[in-house]
mmCIF file of the N, C-alpha and C atoms, coordinates in Angstrom:
data_MODEL
# 
_entry.id   MODEL 
# 
loop_
_atom_site.group_PDB 
_atom_site.id 
_atom_site.type_symbol 
_atom_site.label_atom_id 
_atom_site.label_alt_id 
_atom_site.label_comp_id 
_atom_site.label_asym_id 
_atom_site.label_entity_id 
_atom_site.label_seq_id 
_atom_site.pdbx_PDB_ins_code 
_atom_site.Cartn_x 
_atom_site.Cartn_y 
_atom_site.Cartn_z 
_atom_site.occupancy 
_atom_site.B_iso_or_equiv 
_atom_site.pdbx_formal_charge 
_atom_site.auth_seq_id 
_atom_site.auth_comp_id 
_atom_site.auth_asym_id 
_atom_site.auth_atom_id 
_atom_site.pdbx_PDB_model_num 
ATOM 1   N N  . MET A 1 1  ? 93.865 62.681  154.250 1.00 0.00 ? 1  MET A N  1 
ATOM 2   C CA . MET A 1 1  ? 93.604 64.427  153.849 1.00 0.00 ? 1  MET A CA 1 
ATOM 3   C C  . MET A 1 1  ? 91.629 64.663  154.629 1.00 0.00 ? 1  MET A C  1 
ATOM 4   N N  . ARG A 1 2  ? 91.396 65.985  155.150 1.00 0.00 ? 2  ARG A N  1 
ATOM 5   C CA . ARG A 1 2  ? 90.757 66.087  155.596 1.00 0.00 ? 2  ARG A CA 1 
ATOM 6   C C  . ARG A 1 2  ? 89.637 66.488  153.935 1.00 0.00 ? 2  ARG A C  1 
ATOM 7   N N  . THR A 1 3  ? 88.434 66.383  154.391 1.00 0.00 ? 3  THR A N  1 
ATOM 8   C CA . THR A 1 3  ? 86.467 66.636  153.587 1.00 0.00 ? 3  THR A CA 1 
ATOM 9   C C  . THR A 1 3  ? 86.372 67.925  154.402 1.00 0.00 ? 3  THR A C  1 
ATOM 10  N N  . THR A 1 4  ? 85.311 68.310  153.330 1.00 0.00 ? 4  THR A N  1 
ATOM 11  C CA . THR A 1 4  ? 84.289 69.094  153.866 1.00 0.00 ? 4  THR A CA 1 
ATOM 12  C C  . THR A 1 4  ? 83.326 68.633  154.371 1.00 0.00 ? 4  THR A C  1 
ATOM 13  N N  . LYS A 1 5  ? 82.476 69.374  155.517 1.00 0.00 ? 5  LYS A N  1 
ATOM 14  C CA . LYS A 1 5  ? 81.403 68.162  155.565 1.00 0.00 ? 5  LYS A CA 1 
ATOM 15  C C  . LYS A 1 5  ? 80.079 69.314  154.608 1.00 0.00 ? 5  LYS A C  1 
ATOM 16  N N  . LYS A 1 6  ? 78.878 68.791  153.406 1.00 0.00 ? 6  LYS A N  1 
ATOM 17  C CA . LYS A 1 6  ? 78.480 69.838  153.829 1.00 0.00 ? 6  LYS A CA 1 
ATOM 18  C C  . LYS A 1 6  ? 77.577 69.621  154.509 1.00 0.00 ? 6  LYS A C  1 
ATOM 19  N N  . TYR A 1 7  ? 76.569 71.085  154.222 1.00 0.00 ? 7  TYR A N  1 
ATOM 20  C CA . TYR A 1 7  ? 75.075 70.627  155.218 1.00 0.00 ? 7  TYR A CA 1 
ATOM 21  C C  . TYR A 1 7  ? 73.712 70.818  154.301 1.00 0.00 ? 7  TYR A C  1 
ATOM 22  N N  . LYS A 1 8  ? 72.546 69.366  154.476 1.00 0.00 ? 8  LYS A N  1 
ATOM 23  C CA . LYS A 1 8  ? 72.113 70.614  153.817 1.00 0.00 ? 8  LYS A CA 1 
ATOM 24  C C  . LYS A 1 8  ? 71.028 70.348  154.740 1.00 0.00 ? 8  LYS A C  1 
ATOM 25  N N  . LEU A 1 9  ? 69.640 70.516  153.489 1.00 0.00 ? 9  LEU A N  1 
ATOM 26  C CA . LEU A 1 9  ? 68.243 71.238  154.630 1.00 0.00 ? 9  LEU A CA 1 
ATOM 27  C C  . LEU A 1 9  ? 66.954 70.221  155.199 1.00 0.00 ? 9  LEU A C  1 
ATOM 28  N N  . ASN A 1 10 ? 67.047 70.119  156.352 1.00 0.00 ? 10 ASN A N  1 
ATOM 29  C CA . ASN A 1 10 ? 66.038 69.065  156.135 1.00 0.00 ? 10 ASN A CA 1 
ATOM 30  C C  . ASN A 1 10 ? 63.947 69.376  155.817 1.00 0.00 ? 10 ASN A C  1 
ATOM 31  N N  . GLY A 1 11 ? 65.086 67.638  154.747 1.00 0.00 ? 11 GLY A N  1 
ATOM 32  C CA . GLY A 1 11 ? 63.280 68.091  153.634 1.00 0.00 ? 11 GLY A CA 1 
ATOM 33  C C  . GLY A 1 11 ? 63.935 68.488  152.511 1.00 0.00 ? 11 GLY A C  1 
ATOM 34  N N  . ARG A 1 12 ? 62.325 68.564  151.571 1.00 0.00 ? 12 ARG A N  1 
ATOM 35  C CA . ARG A 1 12 ? 63.012 69.213  150.496 1.00 0.00 ? 12 ARG A CA 1 
ATOM 36  C C  . ARG A 1 12 ? 62.376 71.129  150.204 1.00 0.00 ? 12 ARG A C  1 
ATOM 37  N N  . PRO A 1 13 ? 62.692 71.733  150.305 1.00 0.00 ? 13 PRO A N  1 
ATOM 38  C CA . PRO A 1 13 ? 62.927 72.971  149.665 1.00 0.00 ? 13 PRO A CA 1 
ATOM 39  C C  . PRO A 1 13 ? 61.592 73.399  149.171 1.00 0.00 ? 13 PRO A C  1 
ATOM 40  N N  . SER A 1 14 ? 60.303 73.869  149.091 1.00 0.00 ? 14 SER A N  1 
ATOM 41  C CA . SER A 1 14 ? 59.956 74.585  149.391 1.00 0.00 ? 14 SER A CA 1 
ATOM 42  C C  . SER A 1 14 ? 58.906 74.931  147.462 1.00 0.00 ? 14 SER A C  1 
ATOM 43  N N  . PRO A 1 15 ? 58.467 75.184  146.758 1.00 0.00 ? 15 PRO A N  1 
ATOM 44  C CA . PRO A 1 15 ? 58.768 75.550  145.501 1.00 0.00 ? 15 PRO A CA 1 
ATOM 45  C C  . PRO A 1 15 ? 58.329 77.063  145.446 1.00 0.00 ? 15 PRO A C  1 
ATOM 46  N N  . ARG A 1 16 ? 58.775 78.101  145.250 1.00 0.00 ? 16 ARG A N  1 
ATOM 47  C CA . ARG A 1 16 ? 57.849 79.939  144.678 1.00 0.00 ? 16 ARG A CA 1 
ATOM 48  C C  . ARG A 1 16 ? 57.303 78.955  144.153 1.00 0.00 ? 16 ARG A C  1 
ATOM 49  N N  . THR A 1 17 ? 56.055 79.738  144.937 1.00 0.00 ? 17 THR A N  1 
ATOM 50  C CA . THR A 1 17 ? 55.280 79.636  143.973 1.00 0.00 ? 17 THR A CA 1 
ATOM 51  C C  . THR A 1 17 ? 54.388 80.778  143.529 1.00 0.00 ? 17 THR A C  1 
ATOM 52  N N  . LYS A 1 18 ? 54.727 82.648  144.267 1.00 0.00 ? 18 LYS A N  1 
ATOM 53  C CA . LYS A 1 18 ? 54.104 83.700  144.109 1.00 0.00 ? 18 LYS A CA 1 
ATOM 54  C C  . LYS A 1 18 ? 55.321 84.387  143.085 1.00 0.00 ? 18 LYS A C  1 
ATOM 55  N N  . LYS A 1 19 ? 54.525 84.872  142.655 1.00 0.00 ? 19 LYS A N  1 
ATOM 56  C CA . LYS A 1 19 ? 55.076 85.899  141.648 1.00 0.00 ? 19 LYS A CA 1 
ATOM 57  C C  . LYS A 1 19 ? 55.146 87.041  141.646 1.00 0.00 ? 19 LYS A C  1 
ATOM 58  N N  . ALA A 1 20 ? 56.299 88.389  141.277 1.00 0.00 ? 20 ALA A N  1 
ATOM 59  C CA . ALA A 1 20 ? 55.892 88.998  142.199 1.00 0.00 ? 20 ALA A CA 1 
ATOM 60  C C  . ALA A 1 20 ? 56.714 89.976  140.891 1.00 0.00 ? 20 ALA A C  1 
ATOM 61  N N  . GLU A 1 21 ? 56.234 91.390  139.957 1.00 0.00 ? 21 GLU A N  1 
ATOM 62  C CA . GLU A 1 21 ? 57.177 92.340  138.891 1.00 0.00 ? 21 GLU A CA 1 
ATOM 63  C C  . GLU A 1 21 ? 56.480 93.653  139.128 1.00 0.00 ? 21 GLU A C  1 
ATOM 64  N N  . PHE A 1 22 ? 57.405 93.741  139.059 1.00 0.00 ? 22 PHE A N  1 
ATOM 65  C CA . PHE A 1 22 ? 57.965 95.212  139.220 1.00 0.00 ? 22 PHE A CA 1 
ATOM 66  C C  . PHE A 1 22 ? 58.419 96.039  137.196 1.00 0.00 ? 22 PHE A C  1 
ATOM 67  N N  . MET A 1 23 ? 57.473 96.766  137.540 1.00 0.00 ? 23 MET A N  1 
ATOM 68  C CA . MET A 1 23 ? 58.366 97.852  136.096 1.00 0.00 ? 23 MET A CA 1 
ATOM 69  C C  . MET A 1 23 ? 60.102 98.589  136.086 1.00 0.00 ? 23 MET A C  1 
ATOM 70  N N  . LEU A 1 24 ? 60.516 98.805  135.796 1.00 0.00 ? 24 LEU A N  1 
ATOM 71  C CA . LEU A 1 24 ? 62.069 99.667  135.804 1.00 0.00 ? 24 LEU A CA 1 
ATOM 72  C C  . LEU A 1 24 ? 61.486 100.217 134.854 1.00 0.00 ? 24 LEU A C  1 
ATOM 73  N N  . SER A 1 25 ? 62.952 101.893 134.758 1.00 0.00 ? 25 SER A N  1 
ATOM 74  C CA . SER A 1 25 ? 62.355 102.453 133.962 1.00 0.00 ? 25 SER A CA 1 
ATOM 75  C C  . SER A 1 25 ? 64.418 101.879 132.582 1.00 0.00 ? 25 SER A C  1 
ATOM 76  N N  . ASP A 1 26 ? 64.636 102.777 131.263 1.00 0.00 ? 26 ASP A N  1 
ATOM 77  C CA . ASP A 1 26 ? 65.238 102.293 130.976 1.00 0.00 ? 26 ASP A CA 1 
ATOM 78  C C  . ASP A 1 26 ? 66.897 102.320 131.919 1.00 0.00 ? 26 ASP A C  1 
ATOM 79  N N  . GLU A 1 27 ? 67.097 103.675 132.970 1.00 0.00 ? 27 GLU A N  1 
ATOM 80  C CA . GLU A 1 27 ? 68.146 104.045 133.312 1.00 0.00 ? 27 GLU A CA 1 
ATOM 81  C C  . GLU A 1 27 ? 68.411 103.005 133.836 1.00 0.00 ? 27 GLU A C  1 
ATOM 82  N N  . GLU A 1 28 ? 67.065 102.473 134.987 1.00 0.00 ? 28 GLU A N  1 
ATOM 83  C CA . GLU A 1 28 ? 67.848 101.654 135.824 1.00 0.00 ? 28 GLU A CA 1 
ATOM 84  C C  . GLU A 1 28 ? 67.865 100.496 135.464 1.00 0.00 ? 28 GLU A C  1 
ATOM 85  N N  . TYR A 1 29 ? 67.340 99.872  134.198 1.00 0.00 ? 29 TYR A N  1 
ATOM 86  C CA . TYR A 1 29 ? 67.187 98.431  133.968 1.00 0.00 ? 29 TYR A CA 1 
ATOM 87  C C  . TYR A 1 29 ? 69.263 98.366  133.817 1.00 0.00 ? 29 TYR A C  1 
ATOM 88  N N  . ASP A 1 30 ? 69.031 99.795  133.085 1.00 0.00 ? 30 ASP A N  1 
ATOM 89  C CA . ASP A 1 30 ? 70.919 99.866  132.720 1.00 0.00 ? 30 ASP A CA 1 
ATOM 90  C C  . ASP A 1 30 ? 71.923 99.802  133.762 1.00 0.00 ? 30 ASP A C  1 
ATOM 91  N N  . VAL A 1 31 ? 71.603 100.425 135.007 1.00 0.00 ? 31 VAL A N  1 
ATOM 92  C CA . VAL A 1 31 ? 72.449 100.056 136.340 1.00 0.00 ? 31 VAL A CA 1 
ATOM 93  C C  . VAL A 1 31 ? 72.385 98.744  137.133 1.00 0.00 ? 31 VAL A C  1 
ATOM 94  N N  . ILE A 1 32 ? 71.267 97.849  136.953 1.00 0.00 ? 32 ILE A N  1 
ATOM 95  C CA . ILE A 1 32 ? 72.010 96.861  137.368 1.00 0.00 ? 32 ILE A CA 1 
ATOM 96  C C  . ILE A 1 32 ? 71.732 95.795  136.094 1.00 0.00 ? 32 ILE A C  1 
ATOM 97  N N  . ASN A 1 33 ? 72.350 95.824  135.282 1.00 0.00 ? 33 ASN A N  1 
ATOM 98  C CA . ASN A 1 33 ? 72.482 95.149  133.954 1.00 0.00 ? 33 ASN A CA 1 
ATOM 99  C C  . ASN A 1 33 ? 74.011 95.727  134.176 1.00 0.00 ? 33 ASN A C  1 
ATOM 100 N N  . PHE A 1 34 ? 74.672 97.116  134.614 1.00 0.00 ? 34 PHE A N  1 
ATOM 101 C CA . PHE A 1 34 ? 76.095 96.947  134.793 1.00 0.00 ? 34 PHE A CA 1 
ATOM 102 C C  . PHE A 1 34 ? 76.180 95.901  136.029 1.00 0.00 ? 34 PHE A C  1 
ATOM 103 N N  . TYR A 1 35 ? 75.310 96.421  137.205 1.00 0.00 ? 35 TYR A N  1 
ATOM 104 C CA . TYR A 1 35 ? 75.861 95.924  138.605 1.00 0.00 ? 35 TYR A CA 1 
ATOM 105 C C  . TYR A 1 35 ? 76.498 94.697  139.222 1.00 0.00 ? 35 TYR A C  1 
ATOM 106 N N  . LEU A 1 36 ? 75.445 94.111  138.066 1.00 0.00 ? 36 LEU A N  1 
ATOM 107 C CA . LEU A 1 36 ? 75.327 93.069  137.565 1.00 0.00 ? 36 LEU A CA 1 
ATOM 108 C C  . LEU A 1 36 ? 76.292 92.257  137.320 1.00 0.00 ? 36 LEU A C  1 
ATOM 109 N N  . LYS A 1 37 ? 77.080 92.864  135.576 1.00 0.00 ? 37 LYS A N  1 
ATOM 110 C CA . LYS A 1 37 ? 78.576 92.256  135.133 1.00 0.00 ? 37 LYS A CA 1 
ATOM 111 C C  . LYS A 1 37 ? 79.640 92.882  135.653 1.00 0.00 ? 37 LYS A C  1 
ATOM 112 N N  . LYS A 1 38 ? 79.436 94.115  136.453 1.00 0.00 ? 38 LYS A N  1 
ATOM 113 C CA . LYS A 1 38 ? 80.787 94.099  137.180 1.00 0.00 ? 38 LYS A CA 1 
ATOM 114 C C  . LYS A 1 38 ? 81.063 93.290  138.348 1.00 0.00 ? 38 LYS A C  1 
ATOM 115 N N  . TYR A 1 39 ? 80.157 92.836  139.311 1.00 0.00 ? 39 TYR A N  1 
ATOM 116 C CA . TYR A 1 39 ? 79.703 91.791  140.177 1.00 0.00 ? 39 TYR A CA 1 
ATOM 117 C C  . TYR A 1 39 ? 79.662 90.202  140.243 1.00 0.00 ? 39 TYR A C  1 
ATOM 118 N N  . LYS A 1 40 ? 79.715 90.338  138.511 1.00 0.00 ? 40 LYS A N  1 
ATOM 119 C CA . LYS A 1 40 ? 79.219 88.573  138.150 1.00 0.00 ? 40 LYS A CA 1 
ATOM 120 C C  . LYS A 1 40 ? 78.626 88.212  138.224 1.00 0.00 ? 40 LYS A C  1 
ATOM 121 N N  . ILE A 1 41 ? 77.291 88.691  139.063 1.00 0.00 ? 41 ILE A N  1 
ATOM 122 C CA . ILE A 1 41 ? 76.412 87.865  139.482 1.00 0.00 ? 41 ILE A CA 1 
ATOM 123 C C  . ILE A 1 41 ? 75.547 86.921  138.135 1.00 0.00 ? 41 ILE A C  1 
ATOM 124 N N  . GLY A 1 42 ? 75.369 86.408  138.114 1.00 0.00 ? 42 GLY A N  1 
ATOM 125 C CA . GLY A 1 42 ? 74.924 85.333  137.156 1.00 0.00 ? 42 GLY A CA 1 
ATOM 126 C C  . GLY A 1 42 ? 73.028 85.231  138.157 1.00 0.00 ? 42 GLY A C  1 
ATOM 127 N N  . ASN A 1 43 ? 72.976 84.096  138.595 1.00 0.00 ? 43 ASN A N  1 
ATOM 128 C CA . ASN A 1 43 ? 71.509 84.500  138.969 1.00 0.00 ? 43 ASN A CA 1 
ATOM 129 C C  . ASN A 1 43 ? 70.633 85.441  139.178 1.00 0.00 ? 43 ASN A C  1 
ATOM 130 N N  . ARG A 1 44 ? 70.567 86.893  138.988 1.00 0.00 ? 44 ARG A N  1 
ATOM 131 C CA . ARG A 1 44 ? 69.473 87.636  138.776 1.00 0.00 ? 44 ARG A CA 1 
ATOM 132 C C  . ARG A 1 44 ? 68.354 87.444  139.528 1.00 0.00 ? 44 ARG A C  1 
ATOM 133 N N  . SER A 1 45 ? 67.672 86.758  139.236 1.00 0.00 ? 45 SER A N  1 
ATOM 134 C CA . SER A 1 45 ? 66.763 86.406  139.975 1.00 0.00 ? 45 SER A CA 1 
ATOM 135 C C  . SER A 1 45 ? 66.944 85.869  142.551 1.00 0.00 ? 45 SER A C  1 
ATOM 136 N N  . ARG A 1 46 ? 68.250 85.501  141.977 1.00 0.00 ? 46 ARG A N  1 
ATOM 137 C CA . ARG A 1 46 ? 68.322 85.580  143.243 1.00 0.00 ? 46 ARG A CA 1 
ATOM 138 C C  . ARG A 1 46 ? 69.344 87.104  144.069 1.00 0.00 ? 46 ARG A C  1 
ATOM 139 N N  . TRP A 1 47 ? 69.552 87.809  142.960 1.00 0.00 ? 47 TRP A N  1 
ATOM 140 C CA . TRP A 1 47 ? 70.502 88.673  143.596 1.00 0.00 ? 47 TRP A CA 1 
ATOM 141 C C  . TRP A 1 47 ? 69.205 89.978  143.701 1.00 0.00 ? 47 TRP A C  1 
ATOM 142 N N  . PHE A 1 48 ? 67.974 89.514  143.315 1.00 0.00 ? 48 PHE A N  1 
ATOM 143 C CA . PHE A 1 48 ? 67.081 90.205  143.504 1.00 0.00 ? 48 PHE A CA 1 
ATOM 144 C C  . PHE A 1 48 ? 65.890 90.152  145.176 1.00 0.00 ? 48 PHE A C  1 
ATOM 145 N N  . ARG A 1 49 ? 65.774 89.374  145.432 1.00 0.00 ? 49 ARG A N  1 
ATOM 146 C CA . ARG A 1 49 ? 65.388 88.303  146.598 1.00 0.00 ? 49 ARG A CA 1 
ATOM 147 C C  . ARG A 1 49 ? 65.795 88.723  147.628 1.00 0.00 ? 49 ARG A C  1 
ATOM 148 N N  . GLU A 1 50 ? 67.575 87.990  147.535 1.00 0.00 ? 50 GLU A N  1 
ATOM 149 C CA . GLU A 1 50 ? 68.855 88.413  148.390 1.00 0.00 ? 50 GLU A CA 1 
ATOM 150 C C  . GLU A 1 50 ? 67.740 89.993  148.878 1.00 0.00 ? 50 GLU A C  1 
ATOM 151 N N  . THR A 1 51 ? 67.942 91.224  148.185 1.00 0.00 ? 51 THR A N  1 
ATOM 152 C CA . THR A 1 51 ? 68.037 91.826  149.006 1.00 0.00 ? 51 THR A CA 1 
ATOM 153 C C  . THR A 1 51 ? 67.427 92.904  148.809 1.00 0.00 ? 51 THR A C  1 
ATOM 154 N N  . ILE A 1 52 ? 66.592 92.372  148.327 1.00 0.00 ? 52 ILE A N  1 
ATOM 155 C CA . ILE A 1 52 ? 65.017 92.758  148.382 1.00 0.00 ? 52 ILE A CA 1 
ATOM 156 C C  . ILE A 1 52 ? 64.778 92.192  150.121 1.00 0.00 ? 52 ILE A C  1 
ATOM 157 N N  . ILE A 1 53 ? 64.646 91.183  150.538 1.00 0.00 ? 53 ILE A N  1 
ATOM 158 C CA . ILE A 1 53 ? 64.501 91.089  151.460 1.00 0.00 ? 53 ILE A CA 1 
ATOM 159 C C  . ILE A 1 53 ? 65.649 91.188  153.316 1.00 0.00 ? 53 ILE A C  1 
ATOM 160 N N  . ASN A 1 54 ? 66.777 91.820  152.627 1.00 0.00 ? 54 ASN A N  1 
ATOM 161 C CA . ASN A 1 54 ? 67.991 92.213  153.432 1.00 0.00 ? 54 ASN A CA 1 
ATOM 162 C C  . ASN A 1 54 ? 67.319 93.246  154.005 1.00 0.00 ? 54 ASN A C  1 
ATOM 163 N N  . HIS A 1 55 ? 67.264 94.131  152.837 1.00 0.00 ? 55 HIS A N  1 
ATOM 164 C CA . HIS A 1 55 ? 66.732 95.280  153.072 1.00 0.00 ? 55 HIS A CA 1 
ATOM 165 C C  . HIS A 1 55 ? 64.911 95.364  154.343 1.00 0.00 ? 55 HIS A C  1 
ATOM 166 N N  . ILE A 1 56 ? 64.507 94.723  153.375 1.00 0.00 ? 56 ILE A N  1 
ATOM 167 C CA . ILE A 1 56 ? 63.351 94.184  154.545 1.00 0.00 ? 56 ILE A CA 1 
ATOM 168 C C  . ILE A 1 56 ? 64.089 94.107  156.085 1.00 0.00 ? 56 ILE A C  1 
ATOM 169 N N  . LEU A 1 57 ? 64.306 92.948  155.677 1.00 0.00 ? 57 LEU A N  1 
ATOM 170 C CA . LEU A 1 57 ? 64.993 92.911  157.724 1.00 0.00 ? 57 LEU A CA 1 
ATOM 171 C C  . LEU A 1 57 ? 65.066 93.082  158.226 1.00 0.00 ? 57 LEU A C  1 
ATOM 172 N N  . LYS A 1 58 ? 66.432 94.675  157.236 1.00 0.00 ? 58 LYS A N  1 
ATOM 173 C CA . LYS A 1 58 ? 67.341 95.821  157.841 1.00 0.00 ? 58 LYS A CA 1 
ATOM 174 C C  . LYS A 1 58 ? 66.037 96.494  158.386 1.00 0.00 ? 58 LYS A C  1 
ATOM 175 N N  . ASN A 1 59 ? 65.379 96.793  158.033 1.00 0.00 ? 59 ASN A N  1 
ATOM 176 C CA . ASN A 1 59 ? 64.559 98.250  158.114 1.00 0.00 ? 59 ASN A CA 1 
ATOM 177 C C  . ASN A 1 59 ? 63.753 97.868  159.182 1.00 0.00 ? 59 ASN A C  1 
ATOM 178 N N  . MET A 1 60 ? 62.858 95.904  159.311 1.00 0.00 ? 60 MET A N  1 
ATOM 179 C CA . MET A 1 60 ? 62.282 95.655  160.704 1.00 0.00 ? 60 MET A CA 1 
ATOM 180 C C  . MET A 1 60 ? 63.219 95.375  161.967 1.00 0.00 ? 60 MET A C  1 
ATOM 181 N N  . ASP A 1 61 ? 64.615 95.001  161.756 1.00 0.00 ? 61 ASP A N  1 
ATOM 182 C CA . ASP A 1 61 ? 65.816 95.766  162.737 1.00 0.00 ? 61 ASP A CA 1 
ATOM 183 C C  . ASP A 1 61 ? 65.028 97.055  163.302 1.00 0.00 ? 61 ASP A C  1 
ATOM 184 N N  . MET A 1 62 ? 65.441 97.762  162.521 1.00 0.00 ? 62 MET A N  1 
ATOM 185 C CA . MET A 1 62 ? 65.601 99.324  163.039 1.00 0.00 ? 62 MET A CA 1 
ATOM 186 C C  . MET A 1 62 ? 64.231 99.647  164.109 1.00 0.00 ? 62 MET A C  1 
ATOM 187 N N  . ASP A 1 63 ? 63.629 99.564  162.823 1.00 0.00 ? 63 ASP A N  1 
ATOM 188 C CA . ASP A 1 63 ? 62.123 99.045  163.391 1.00 0.00 ? 63 ASP A CA 1 
ATOM 189 C C  . ASP A 1 63 ? 61.310 98.235  164.760 1.00 0.00 ? 63 ASP A C  1 
ATOM 190 N N  . TYR A 1 64 ? 62.839 98.093  165.360 1.00 0.00 ? 64 TYR A N  1 
ATOM 191 C CA . TYR A 1 64 ? 61.947 96.915  166.362 1.00 0.00 ? 64 TYR A CA 1 
ATOM 192 C C  . TYR A 1 64 ? 61.942 98.543  167.931 1.00 0.00 ? 64 TYR A C  1 
ATOM 193 N N  . PRO A 1 65 ? 60.775 97.994  168.365 1.00 0.00 ? 65 PRO A N  1 
ATOM 194 C CA . PRO A 1 65 ? 60.035 99.002  169.607 1.00 0.00 ? 65 PRO A CA 1 
ATOM 195 C C  . PRO A 1 65 ? 61.514 98.341  170.960 1.00 0.00 ? 65 PRO A C  1 
ATOM 196 N N  . MET A 1 66 ? 61.959 99.534  171.423 1.00 0.00 ? 66 MET A N  1 
ATOM 197 C CA . MET A 1 66 ? 62.091 99.401  172.413 1.00 0.00 ? 66 MET A CA 1 
ATOM 198 C C  . MET A 1 66 ? 62.313 99.932  173.951 1.00 0.00 ? 66 MET A C  1 
ATOM 199 N N  . LEU A 1 67 ? 63.196 99.796  174.733 1.00 0.00 ? 67 LEU A N  1 
ATOM 200 C CA . LEU A 1 67 ? 62.446 100.344 175.761 1.00 0.00 ? 67 LEU A CA 1 
ATOM 201 C C  . LEU A 1 67 ? 62.827 101.498 175.850 1.00 0.00 ? 67 LEU A C  1 
ATOM 202 N N  . PHE A 1 68 ? 63.508 101.783 175.801 1.00 0.00 ? 68 PHE A N  1 
ATOM 203 C CA . PHE A 1 68 ? 63.995 103.115 175.780 1.00 0.00 ? 68 PHE A CA 1 
ATOM 204 C C  . PHE A 1 68 ? 64.160 104.079 175.071 1.00 0.00 ? 68 PHE A C  1 
ATOM 205 N N  . GLU A 1 69 ? 63.977 105.468 174.519 1.00 0.00 ? 69 GLU A N  1 
ATOM 206 C CA . GLU A 1 69 ? 64.752 105.725 173.090 1.00 0.00 ? 69 GLU A CA 1 
ATOM 207 C C  . GLU A 1 69 ? 66.136 106.276 173.395 1.00 0.00 ? 69 GLU A C  1 
ATOM 208 N N  . GLU A 1 70 ? 66.377 106.533 171.215 1.00 0.00 ? 70 GLU A N  1 
ATOM 209 C CA . GLU A 1 70 ? 68.032 106.559 171.778 1.00 0.00 ? 70 GLU A CA 1 
ATOM 210 C C  . GLU A 1 70 ? 68.467 107.383 172.343 1.00 0.00 ? 70 GLU A C  1 
ATOM 211 N N  . ASN A 1 71 ? 67.747 108.703 172.799 1.00 0.00 ? 71 ASN A N  1 
ATOM 212 C CA . ASN A 1 71 ? 68.518 109.295 173.548 1.00 0.00 ? 71 ASN A CA 1 
ATOM 213 C C  . ASN A 1 71 ? 68.560 109.748 175.153 1.00 0.00 ? 71 ASN A C  1 
ATOM 214 N N  . GLU A 1 72 ? 67.456 108.451 175.422 1.00 0.00 ? 72 GLU A N  1 
ATOM 215 C CA . GLU A 1 72 ? 67.696 108.620 176.816 1.00 0.00 ? 72 GLU A CA 1 
ATOM 216 C C  . GLU A 1 72 ? 68.493 107.500 177.254 1.00 0.00 ? 72 GLU A C  1 
ATOM 217 N N  . MET A 1 73 ? 69.049 106.331 176.374 1.00 0.00 ? 73 MET A N  1 
ATOM 218 C CA . MET A 1 73 ? 70.408 105.621 176.584 1.00 0.00 ? 73 MET A CA 1 
ATOM 219 C C  . MET A 1 73 ? 71.442 106.016 175.984 1.00 0.00 ? 73 MET A C  1 
ATOM 220 N N  . ARG A 1 74 ? 71.752 107.733 175.569 1.00 0.00 ? 74 ARG A N  1 
ATOM 221 C CA . ARG A 1 74 ? 72.814 108.727 175.715 1.00 0.00 ? 74 ARG A CA 1 
ATOM 222 C C  . ARG A 1 74 ? 73.207 109.117 176.345 1.00 0.00 ? 74 ARG A C  1 
ATOM 223 N N  . ARG A 1 75 ? 72.832 109.200 177.657 1.00 0.00 ? 75 ARG A N  1 
ATOM 224 C CA . ARG A 1 75 ? 72.460 109.576 179.018 1.00 0.00 ? 75 ARG A CA 1 
ATOM 225 C C  . ARG A 1 75 ? 73.466 109.360 179.558 1.00 0.00 ? 75 ARG A C  1 
# 
């Protein structure tokens, strides 16, 4: 019987000590709650963190300086 290998982080994960707060309108709050229920997301805090960080990393990747402009590469 084959067993799966579990990977662990080296050391202890650093605790989250910084707090970020923001306000939502009633409509925004309802849409987020609908989404979380529809996709059965139980950990709302983790979902917010992952969504925000993914958006930031995607934008940073697109804004990364390139040697040539996009129109020059298409020639």
